[in-house]
mmCIF file of the N, C-alpha and C atoms, coordinates in Angstrom:
data_MODEL
# 
_entry.id   MODEL 
# 
loop_
_atom_site.group_PDB 
_atom_site.id 
_atom_site.type_symbol 
_atom_site.label_atom_id 
_atom_site.label_alt_id 
_atom_site.label_comp_id 
_atom_site.label_asym_id 
_atom_site.label_entity_id 
_atom_site.label_seq_id 
_atom_site.pdbx_PDB_ins_code 
_atom_site.Cartn_x 
_atom_site.Cartn_y 
_atom_site.Cartn_z 
_atom_site.occupancy 
_atom_site.B_iso_or_equiv 
_atom_site.pdbx_formal_charge 
_atom_site.auth_seq_id 
_atom_site.auth_comp_id 
_atom_site.auth_asym_id 
_atom_site.auth_atom_id 
_atom_site.pdbx_PDB_model_num 
ATOM 1   N N  . LEU A 1 1  ? 0.818   -1.191  0.000  1.00 0.00 ? 1  LEU A N  1 
ATOM 2   C CA . LEU A 1 1  ? 0.000   0.000   0.000  1.00 0.00 ? 1  LEU A CA 1 
ATOM 3   C C  . LEU A 1 1  ? 0.862   1.255   0.000  1.00 0.00 ? 1  LEU A C  1 
ATOM 4   N N  . SER A 1 2  ? 1.803   1.265   -0.862 1.00 0.00 ? 2  SER A N  1 
ATOM 5   C CA . SER A 1 2  ? 2.663   2.433   -0.958 1.00 0.00 ? 2  SER A CA 1 
ATOM 6   C C  . SER A 1 2  ? 2.748   2.867   -2.415 1.00 0.00 ? 2  SER A C  1 
ATOM 7   N N  . PRO A 1 3  ? 2.945   4.162   -2.630 1.00 0.00 ? 3  PRO A N  1 
ATOM 8   C CA . PRO A 1 3  ? 3.051   4.635   -4.006 1.00 0.00 ? 3  PRO A CA 1 
ATOM 9   C C  . PRO A 1 3  ? 4.345   4.148   -4.644 1.00 0.00 ? 3  PRO A C  1 
ATOM 10  N N  . GLY A 1 4  ? 4.379   4.192   -5.928 1.00 0.00 ? 4  GLY A N  1 
ATOM 11  C CA . GLY A 1 4  ? 5.587   3.782   -6.630 1.00 0.00 ? 4  GLY A CA 1 
ATOM 12  C C  . GLY A 1 4  ? 5.333   2.576   -7.510 1.00 0.00 ? 4  GLY A C  1 
ATOM 13  N N  . LYS A 1 5  ? 6.412   1.915   -7.883 1.00 0.00 ? 5  LYS A N  1 
ATOM 14  C CA . LYS A 1 5  ? 6.305   0.744   -8.753 1.00 0.00 ? 5  LYS A CA 1 
ATOM 15  C C  . LYS A 1 5  ? 5.613   -0.405  -8.026 1.00 0.00 ? 5  LYS A C  1 
ATOM 16  N N  . PRO A 1 6  ? 4.730   -1.107  -8.722 1.00 0.00 ? 6  PRO A N  1 
ATOM 17  C CA . PRO A 1 6  ? 4.101   -2.270  -8.092 1.00 0.00 ? 6  PRO A CA 1 
ATOM 18  C C  . PRO A 1 6  ? 5.128   -3.366  -7.839 1.00 0.00 ? 6  PRO A C  1 
ATOM 19  N N  . GLU A 1 7  ? 4.920   -4.086  -6.739 1.00 0.00 ? 7  GLU A N  1 
ATOM 20  C CA . GLU A 1 7  ? 5.827   -5.183  -6.412 1.00 0.00 ? 7  GLU A CA 1 
ATOM 21  C C  . GLU A 1 7  ? 5.431   -6.425  -7.191 1.00 0.00 ? 7  GLU A C  1 
ATOM 22  N N  . HIS A 1 8  ? 6.376   -7.311  -7.380 1.00 0.00 ? 8  HIS A N  1 
ATOM 23  C CA . HIS A 1 8  ? 6.091   -8.591  -8.011 1.00 0.00 ? 8  HIS A CA 1 
ATOM 24  C C  . HIS A 1 8  ? 5.688   -9.574  -6.927 1.00 0.00 ? 8  HIS A C  1 
ATOM 25  N N  . HIS A 1 9  ? 4.411   -9.942  -6.923 1.00 0.00 ? 9  HIS A N  1 
ATOM 26  C CA . HIS A 1 9  ? 3.874   -10.773 -5.849 1.00 0.00 ? 9  HIS A CA 1 
ATOM 27  C C  . HIS A 1 9  ? 4.321   -12.222 -5.932 1.00 0.00 ? 9  HIS A C  1 
ATOM 28  N N  . GLU A 1 10 ? 4.823   -12.641 -7.071 1.00 0.00 ? 10 GLU A N  1 
ATOM 29  C CA . GLU A 1 10 ? 5.254   -14.038 -7.169 1.00 0.00 ? 10 GLU A CA 1 
ATOM 30  C C  . GLU A 1 10 ? 6.465   -14.317 -6.279 1.00 0.00 ? 10 GLU A C  1 
ATOM 31  N N  . ASN A 1 11 ? 7.158   -13.275 -5.836 1.00 0.00 ? 11 ASN A N  1 
ATOM 32  C CA . ASN A 1 11 ? 8.310   -13.458 -4.949 1.00 0.00 ? 11 ASN A CA 1 
ATOM 33  C C  . ASN A 1 11 ? 7.919   -13.508 -3.476 1.00 0.00 ? 11 ASN A C  1 
ATOM 34  N N  . LEU A 1 12 ? 6.650   -13.289 -3.175 1.00 0.00 ? 12 LEU A N  1 
ATOM 35  C CA . LEU A 1 12 ? 6.193   -13.286 -1.790 1.00 0.00 ? 12 LEU A CA 1 
ATOM 36  C C  . LEU A 1 12 ? 5.671   -14.661 -1.403 1.00 0.00 ? 12 LEU A C  1 
ATOM 37  N N  . ASP A 1 13 ? 5.874   -15.036 -0.145 1.00 0.00 ? 13 ASP A N  1 
ATOM 38  C CA . ASP A 1 13 ? 5.330   -16.316 0.310  1.00 0.00 ? 13 ASP A CA 1 
ATOM 39  C C  . ASP A 1 13 ? 3.832   -16.171 0.607  1.00 0.00 ? 13 ASP A C  1 
ATOM 40  N N  . TYR A 1 14 ? 3.182   -17.297 0.831  1.00 0.00 ? 14 TYR A N  1 
ATOM 41  C CA . TYR A 1 14 ? 1.728   -17.308 1.039  1.00 0.00 ? 14 TYR A CA 1 
ATOM 42  C C  . TYR A 1 14 ? 1.321   -16.427 2.212  1.00 0.00 ? 14 TYR A C  1 
ATOM 43  N N  . ARG A 1 15 ? 2.039   -16.518 3.310  1.00 0.00 ? 15 ARG A N  1 
ATOM 44  C CA . ARG A 1 15 ? 1.686   -15.749 4.512  1.00 0.00 ? 15 ARG A CA 1 
ATOM 45  C C  . ARG A 1 15 ? 1.695   -14.246 4.215  1.00 0.00 ? 15 ARG A C  1 
ATOM 46  N N  . GLU A 1 16 ? 2.712   -13.774 3.512  1.00 0.00 ? 16 GLU A N  1 
ATOM 47  C CA . GLU A 1 16 ? 2.805   -12.345 3.189  1.00 0.00 ? 16 GLU A CA 1 
ATOM 48  C C  . GLU A 1 16 ? 1.717   -11.932 2.194  1.00 0.00 ? 16 GLU A C  1 
ATOM 49  N N  . ARG A 1 17 ? 1.455   -12.755 1.183  1.00 0.00 ? 17 ARG A N  1 
ATOM 50  C CA . ARG A 1 17 ? 0.382   -12.440 0.225  1.00 0.00 ? 17 ARG A CA 1 
ATOM 51  C C  . ARG A 1 17 ? -0.961  -12.376 0.943  1.00 0.00 ? 17 ARG A C  1 
ATOM 52  N N  . ASN A 1 18 ? -1.218  -13.324 1.831  1.00 0.00 ? 18 ASN A N  1 
ATOM 53  C CA . ASN A 1 18 ? -2.472  -13.353 2.571  1.00 0.00 ? 18 ASN A CA 1 
ATOM 54  C C  . ASN A 1 18 ? -2.597  -12.118 3.467  1.00 0.00 ? 18 ASN A C  1 
ATOM 55  N N  . PHE A 1 19 ? -1.511  -11.772 4.164  1.00 0.00 ? 19 PHE A N  1 
ATOM 56  C CA . PHE A 1 19 ? -1.514  -10.591 5.016  1.00 0.00 ? 19 PHE A CA 1 
ATOM 57  C C  . PHE A 1 19 ? -1.842  -9.338  4.211  1.00 0.00 ? 19 PHE A C  1 
ATOM 58  N N  . ARG A 1 20 ? -1.228  -9.183  3.060  1.00 0.00 ? 20 ARG A N  1 
ATOM 59  C CA . ARG A 1 20 ? -1.474  -8.002  2.223  1.00 0.00 ? 20 ARG A CA 1 
ATOM 60  C C  . ARG A 1 20 ? -2.902  -7.977  1.686  1.00 0.00 ? 20 ARG A C  1 
ATOM 61  N N  . TYR A 1 21 ? -3.433  -9.144  1.350  1.00 0.00 ? 21 TYR A N  1 
ATOM 62  C CA . TYR A 1 21 ? -4.811  -9.224  0.866  1.00 0.00 ? 21 TYR A CA 1 
ATOM 63  C C  . TYR A 1 21 ? -5.783  -8.790  1.960  1.00 0.00 ? 21 TYR A C  1 
ATOM 64  N N  . VAL A 1 22 ? -5.626  -9.336  3.155  1.00 0.00 ? 22 VAL A N  1 
ATOM 65  C CA . VAL A 1 22 ? -6.519  -8.989  4.263  1.00 0.00 ? 22 VAL A CA 1 
ATOM 66  C C  . VAL A 1 22 ? -6.393  -7.512  4.598  1.00 0.00 ? 22 VAL A C  1 
ATOM 67  N N  . ARG A 1 23 ? -5.188  -6.985  4.591  1.00 0.00 ? 23 ARG A N  1 
ATOM 68  C CA . ARG A 1 23 ? -4.981  -5.564  4.876  1.00 0.00 ? 23 ARG A CA 1 
ATOM 69  C C  . ARG A 1 23 ? -5.682  -4.694  3.833  1.00 0.00 ? 23 ARG A C  1 
ATOM 70  N N  . ALA A 1 24 ? -5.581  -5.061  2.569  1.00 0.00 ? 24 ALA A N  1 
ATOM 71  C CA . ALA A 1 24 ? -6.244  -4.293  1.510  1.00 0.00 ? 24 ALA A CA 1 
ATOM 72  C C  . ALA A 1 24 ? -7.760  -4.363  1.647  1.00 0.00 ? 24 ALA A C  1 
ATOM 73  N N  . MET A 1 25 ? -8.288  -5.545  1.957  1.00 0.00 ? 25 MET A N  1 
ATOM 74  C CA . MET A 1 25 ? -9.733  -5.681  2.154  1.00 0.00 ? 25 MET A CA 1 
ATOM 75  C C  . MET A 1 25 ? -10.185 -4.850  3.349  1.00 0.00 ? 25 MET A C  1 
ATOM 76  N N  . ASP A 1 26 ? -9.365  -4.792  4.388  1.00 0.00 ? 26 ASP A N  1 
ATOM 77  C CA . ASP A 1 26 ? -9.700  -4.012  5.573  1.00 0.00 ? 26 ASP A CA 1 
ATOM 78  C C  . ASP A 1 26 ? -9.760  -2.524  5.251  1.00 0.00 ? 26 ASP A C  1 
ATOM 79  N N  . VAL A 1 27 ? -8.854  -2.058  4.411  1.00 0.00 ? 27 VAL A N  1 
ATOM 80  C CA . VAL A 1 27 ? -8.875  -0.648  4.003  1.00 0.00 ? 27 VAL A CA 1 
ATOM 81  C C  . VAL A 1 27 ? -10.206 -0.329  3.323  1.00 0.00 ? 27 VAL A C  1 
ATOM 82  N N  . LEU A 1 28 ? -10.635 -1.197  2.421  1.00 0.00 ? 28 LEU A N  1 
ATOM 83  C CA . LEU A 1 28 ? -11.907 -0.978  1.727  1.00 0.00 ? 28 LEU A CA 1 
ATOM 84  C C  . LEU A 1 28 ? -13.086 -1.055  2.689  1.00 0.00 ? 28 LEU A C  1 
ATOM 85  N N  . ALA A 1 29 ? -13.070 -2.031  3.588  1.00 0.00 ? 29 ALA A N  1 
ATOM 86  C CA . ALA A 1 29 ? -14.176 -2.199  4.531  1.00 0.00 ? 29 ALA A CA 1 
ATOM 87  C C  . ALA A 1 29 ? -14.273 -1.016  5.488  1.00 0.00 ? 29 ALA A C  1 
ATOM 88  N N  . ARG A 1 30 ? -13.140 -0.496  5.948  1.00 0.00 ? 30 ARG A N  1 
ATOM 89  C CA . ARG A 1 30 ? -13.168 0.656   6.852  1.00 0.00 ? 30 ARG A CA 1 
ATOM 90  C C  . ARG A 1 30 ? -13.780 1.876   6.183  1.00 0.00 ? 30 ARG A C  1 
ATOM 91  N N  . GLN A 1 31 ? -13.605 2.003   4.877  1.00 0.00 ? 31 GLN A N  1 
ATOM 92  C CA . GLN A 1 31 ? -14.165 3.147   4.167  1.00 0.00 ? 31 GLN A CA 1 
ATOM 93  C C  . GLN A 1 31 ? -15.692 3.127   4.207  1.00 0.00 ? 31 GLN A C  1 
ATOM 94  N N  . LYS A 1 32 ? -16.280 1.949   4.240  1.00 0.00 ? 32 LYS A N  1 
ATOM 95  C CA . LYS A 1 32 ? -17.738 1.835   4.235  1.00 0.00 ? 32 LYS A CA 1 
ATOM 96  C C  . LYS A 1 32 ? -18.336 1.556   5.607  1.00 0.00 ? 32 LYS A C  1 
ATOM 97  N N  . ALA A 1 33 ? -17.537 1.117   6.568  1.00 0.00 ? 33 ALA A N  1 
ATOM 98  C CA . ALA A 1 33 ? -18.065 0.685   7.863  1.00 0.00 ? 33 ALA A CA 1 
ATOM 99  C C  . ALA A 1 33 ? -18.843 1.788   8.568  1.00 0.00 ? 33 ALA A C  1 
ATOM 100 N N  . ARG A 1 34 ? -18.307 2.991   8.626  1.00 0.00 ? 34 ARG A N  1 
ATOM 101 C CA . ARG A 1 34 ? -18.994 4.084   9.325  1.00 0.00 ? 34 ARG A CA 1 
ATOM 102 C C  . ARG A 1 34 ? -20.329 4.389   8.652  1.00 0.00 ? 34 ARG A C  1 
ATOM 103 N N  . GLU A 1 35 ? -20.366 4.385   7.335  1.00 0.00 ? 35 GLU A N  1 
ATOM 104 C CA . GLU A 1 35 ? -21.608 4.632   6.598  1.00 0.00 ? 35 GLU A CA 1 
ATOM 105 C C  . GLU A 1 35 ? -22.645 3.555   6.917  1.00 0.00 ? 35 GLU A C  1 
ATOM 106 N N  . ILE A 1 36 ? -22.208 2.314   6.986  1.00 0.00 ? 36 ILE A N  1 
ATOM 107 C CA . ILE A 1 36 ? -23.117 1.212   7.307  1.00 0.00 ? 36 ILE A CA 1 
ATOM 108 C C  . ILE A 1 36 ? -23.653 1.362   8.723  1.00 0.00 ? 36 ILE A C  1 
ATOM 109 N N  . VAL A 1 37 ? -22.767 1.628   9.676  1.00 0.00 ? 37 VAL A N  1 
ATOM 110 C CA . VAL A 1 37 ? -23.178 1.764   11.076 1.00 0.00 ? 37 VAL A CA 1 
ATOM 111 C C  . VAL A 1 37 ? -24.153 2.925   11.240 1.00 0.00 ? 37 VAL A C  1 
ATOM 112 N N  . ASP A 1 38 ? -23.922 4.017   10.538 1.00 0.00 ? 38 ASP A N  1 
ATOM 113 C CA . ASP A 1 38 ? -24.816 5.174   10.634 1.00 0.00 ? 38 ASP A CA 1 
ATOM 114 C C  . ASP A 1 38 ? -26.231 4.857   10.159 1.00 0.00 ? 38 ASP A C  1 
ATOM 115 N N  . ARG A 1 39 ? -26.395 3.838   9.344  1.00 0.00 ? 39 ARG A N  1 
ATOM 116 C CA . ARG A 1 39 ? -27.708 3.475   8.818  1.00 0.00 ? 39 ARG A CA 1 
ATOM 117 C C  . ARG A 1 39 ? -28.409 2.392   9.643  1.00 0.00 ? 39 ARG A C  1 
ATOM 118 N N  . LEU A 1 40 ? -27.702 1.805   10.592 1.00 0.00 ? 40 LEU A N  1 
ATOM 119 C CA . LEU A 1 40 ? -28.292 0.741   11.402 1.00 0.00 ? 40 LEU A CA 1 
ATOM 120 C C  . LEU A 1 40 ? -29.047 1.317   12.596 1.00 0.00 ? 40 LEU A C  1 
ATOM 121 N N  . PRO A 1 41 ? -30.191 0.720   12.934 1.00 0.00 ? 41 PRO A N  1 
ATOM 122 C CA . PRO A 1 41 ? -30.890 1.134   14.158 1.00 0.00 ? 41 PRO A CA 1 
ATOM 123 C C  . PRO A 1 41 ? -30.195 0.492   15.369 1.00 0.00 ? 41 PRO A C  1 
ATOM 124 N N  . LEU A 1 42 ? -29.132 1.133   15.870 1.00 0.00 ? 42 LEU A N  1 
ATOM 125 C CA . LEU A 1 42 ? -28.286 0.533   16.901 1.00 0.00 ? 42 LEU A CA 1 
ATOM 126 C C  . LEU A 1 42 ? -29.045 0.206   18.175 1.00 0.00 ? 42 LEU A C  1 
ATOM 127 N N  . ALA A 1 43 ? -30.088 0.967   18.490 1.00 0.00 ? 43 ALA A N  1 
ATOM 128 C CA . ALA A 1 43 ? -30.859 0.702   19.702 1.00 0.00 ? 43 ALA A CA 1 
ATOM 129 C C  . ALA A 1 43 ? -31.541 -0.656  19.631 1.00 0.00 ? 43 ALA A C  1 
ATOM 130 N N  . MET A 1 44 ? -31.767 -1.169  18.442 1.00 0.00 ? 44 MET A N  1 
ATOM 131 C CA . MET A 1 44 ? -32.461 -2.442  18.277 1.00 0.00 ? 44 MET A CA 1 
ATOM 132 C C  . MET A 1 44 ? -31.494 -3.620  18.209 1.00 0.00 ? 44 MET A C  1 
ATOM 133 N N  . LEU A 1 45 ? -30.196 -3.364  18.151 1.00 0.00 ? 45 LEU A N  1 
ATOM 134 C CA . LEU A 1 45 ? -29.219 -4.449  18.061 1.00 0.00 ? 45 LEU A CA 1 
ATOM 135 C C  . LEU A 1 45 ? -28.954 -5.046  19.435 1.00 0.00 ? 45 LEU A C  1 
ATOM 136 N N  . SER A 1 46 ? -28.966 -6.356  19.495 1.00 0.00 ? 46 SER A N  1 
ATOM 137 C CA . SER A 1 46 ? -28.586 -7.058  20.722 1.00 0.00 ? 46 SER A CA 1 
ATOM 138 C C  . SER A 1 46 ? -28.067 -8.433  20.335 1.00 0.00 ? 46 SER A C  1 
ATOM 139 N N  . GLY A 1 47 ? -27.271 -9.015  21.197 1.00 0.00 ? 47 GLY A N  1 
ATOM 140 C CA . GLY A 1 47 ? -26.746 -10.341 20.925 1.00 0.00 ? 47 GLY A CA 1 
ATOM 141 C C  . GLY A 1 47 ? -25.479 -10.296 20.108 1.00 0.00 ? 47 GLY A C  1 
ATOM 142 N N  . PRO A 1 48 ? -25.040 -11.464 19.647 1.00 0.00 ? 48 PRO A N  1 
ATOM 143 C CA . PRO A 1 48 ? -23.778 -11.541 18.900 1.00 0.00 ? 48 PRO A CA 1 
ATOM 144 C C  . PRO A 1 48 ? -23.879 -10.891 17.526 1.00 0.00 ? 48 PRO A C  1 
ATOM 145 N N  . VAL A 1 49 ? -22.723 -10.477 17.027 1.00 0.00 ? 49 VAL A N  1 
ATOM 146 C CA . VAL A 1 49 ? -22.636 -9.859  15.706 1.00 0.00 ? 49 VAL A CA 1 
ATOM 147 C C  . VAL A 1 49 ? -21.678 -10.684 14.857 1.00 0.00 ? 49 VAL A C  1 
ATOM 148 N N  . LEU A 1 50 ? -22.101 -11.033 13.659 1.00 0.00 ? 50 LEU A N  1 
ATOM 149 C CA . LEU A 1 50 ? -21.235 -11.729 12.715 1.00 0.00 ? 50 LEU A CA 1 
ATOM 150 C C  . LEU A 1 50 ? -20.785 -10.721 11.666 1.00 0.00 ? 50 LEU A C  1 
ATOM 151 N N  . ASP A 1 51 ? -19.518 -10.397 11.678 1.00 0.00 ? 51 ASP A N  1 
ATOM 152 C CA . ASP A 1 51 ? -18.951 -9.420  10.749 1.00 0.00 ? 51 ASP A CA 1 
ATOM 153 C C  . ASP A 1 51 ? -18.406 -10.169 9.542  1.00 0.00 ? 51 ASP A C  1 
ATOM 154 N N  . VAL A 1 52 ? -19.102 -10.083 8.419  1.00 0.00 ? 52 VAL A N  1 
ATOM 155 C CA . VAL A 1 52 ? -18.669 -10.759 7.195  1.00 0.00 ? 52 VAL A CA 1 
ATOM 156 C C  . VAL A 1 52 ? -18.379 -9.741  6.096  1.00 0.00 ? 52 VAL A C  1 
ATOM 157 N N  . GLY A 1 53 ? -17.849 -8.584  6.495  1.00 0.00 ? 53 GLY A N  1 
ATOM 158 C CA . GLY A 1 53 ? -17.622 -7.501  5.558  1.00 0.00 ? 53 GLY A CA 1 
ATOM 159 C C  . GLY A 1 53 ? -16.390 -7.634  4.694  1.00 0.00 ? 53 GLY A C  1 
ATOM 160 N N  . GLY A 1 54 ? -15.538 -8.590  4.956  1.00 0.00 ? 54 GLY A N  1 
ATOM 161 C CA . GLY A 1 54 ? -14.356 -8.770  4.130  1.00 0.00 ? 54 GLY A CA 1 
ATOM 162 C C  . GLY A 1 54 ? -13.095 -8.167  4.703  1.00 0.00 ? 54 GLY A C  1 
ATOM 163 N N  . GLY A 1 55 ? -13.232 -7.317  5.706  1.00 0.00 ? 55 GLY A N  1 
ATOM 164 C CA . GLY A 1 55 ? -12.054 -6.741  6.348  1.00 0.00 ? 55 GLY A CA 1 
ATOM 165 C C  . GLY A 1 55 ? -11.708 -7.520  7.605  1.00 0.00 ? 55 GLY A C  1 
ATOM 166 N N  . ALA A 1 56 ? -10.755 -7.017  8.336  1.00 0.00 ? 56 ALA A N  1 
ATOM 167 C CA . ALA A 1 56 ? -10.307 -7.684  9.565  1.00 0.00 ? 56 ALA A CA 1 
ATOM 168 C C  . ALA A 1 56 ? -11.099 -7.152  10.757 1.00 0.00 ? 56 ALA A C  1 
ATOM 169 N N  . GLY A 1 57 ? -12.410 -7.345  10.729 1.00 0.00 ? 57 GLY A N  1 
ATOM 170 C CA . GLY A 1 57 ? -13.258 -6.891  11.825 1.00 0.00 ? 57 GLY A CA 1 
ATOM 171 C C  . GLY A 1 57 ? -13.603 -5.417  11.753 1.00 0.00 ? 57 GLY A C  1 
ATOM 172 N N  . SER A 1 58 ? -13.542 -4.825  10.596 1.00 0.00 ? 58 SER A N  1 
ATOM 173 C CA . SER A 1 58 ? -13.766 -3.386  10.438 1.00 0.00 ? 58 SER A CA 1 
ATOM 174 C C  . SER A 1 58 ? -15.160 -2.958  10.847 1.00 0.00 ? 58 SER A C  1 
ATOM 175 N N  . LEU A 1 59 ? -16.153 -3.728  10.454 1.00 0.00 ? 59 LEU A N  1 
ATOM 176 C CA . LEU A 1 59 ? -17.528 -3.362  10.798 1.00 0.00 ? 59 LEU A CA 1 
ATOM 177 C C  . LEU A 1 59 ? -17.739 -3.456  12.298 1.00 0.00 ? 59 LEU A C  1 
ATOM 178 N N  . LEU A 1 60 ? -17.240 -4.485  12.921 1.00 0.00 ? 60 LEU A N  1 
ATOM 179 C CA . LEU A 1 60 ? -17.377 -4.633  14.365 1.00 0.00 ? 60 LEU A CA 1 
ATOM 180 C C  . LEU A 1 60 ? -16.678 -3.495  15.098 1.00 0.00 ? 60 LEU A C  1 
ATOM 181 N N  . ARG A 1 61 ? -15.495 -3.122  14.651 1.00 0.00 ? 61 ARG A N  1 
ATOM 182 C CA . ARG A 1 61 ? -14.792 -1.999  15.286 1.00 0.00 ? 61 ARG A CA 1 
ATOM 183 C C  . ARG A 1 61 ? -15.597 -0.714  15.147 1.00 0.00 ? 61 ARG A C  1 
ATOM 184 N N  . ALA A 1 62 ? -16.239 -0.501  14.015 1.00 0.00 ? 62 ALA A N  1 
ATOM 185 C CA . ALA A 1 62 ? -17.057 0.701   13.830 1.00 0.00 ? 62 ALA A CA 1 
ATOM 186 C C  . ALA A 1 62 ? -18.292 0.657   14.722 1.00 0.00 ? 62 ALA A C  1 
ATOM 187 N N  . LEU A 1 63 ? -18.859 -0.521  14.921 1.00 0.00 ? 63 LEU A N  1 
ATOM 188 C CA . LEU A 1 63 ? -20.008 -0.657  15.818 1.00 0.00 ? 63 LEU A CA 1 
ATOM 189 C C  . LEU A 1 63 ? -19.625 -0.335  17.258 1.00 0.00 ? 63 LEU A C  1 
ATOM 190 N N  . GLN A 1 64 ? -18.432 -0.698  17.654 1.00 0.00 ? 64 GLN A N  1 
ATOM 191 C CA . GLN A 1 64 ? -17.989 -0.479  19.024 1.00 0.00 ? 64 GLN A CA 1 
ATOM 192 C C  . GLN A 1 64 ? -17.534 0.953   19.274 1.00 0.00 ? 64 GLN A C  1 
ATOM 193 N N  . ALA A 1 65 ? -17.272 1.704   18.230 1.00 0.00 ? 65 ALA A N  1 
ATOM 194 C CA . ALA A 1 65 ? -16.767 3.081   18.394 1.00 0.00 ? 65 ALA A CA 1 
ATOM 195 C C  . ALA A 1 65 ? -17.847 4.010   18.892 1.00 0.00 ? 65 ALA A C  1 
# 
């Protein structure tokens, strides 16, 4: 996630590729999480929350903020 020449991902191991993928998905999810939370009737929410937004818990973090 830095400006400049794109890196060649074939030189990265699985763990690093996976980490970068999750981080990128989290960036996208955080951009929408606040908008989603603002539209939810929070007073009516109770019980467990399943965050399937694609980021690393971005929606849940926005709900807790």
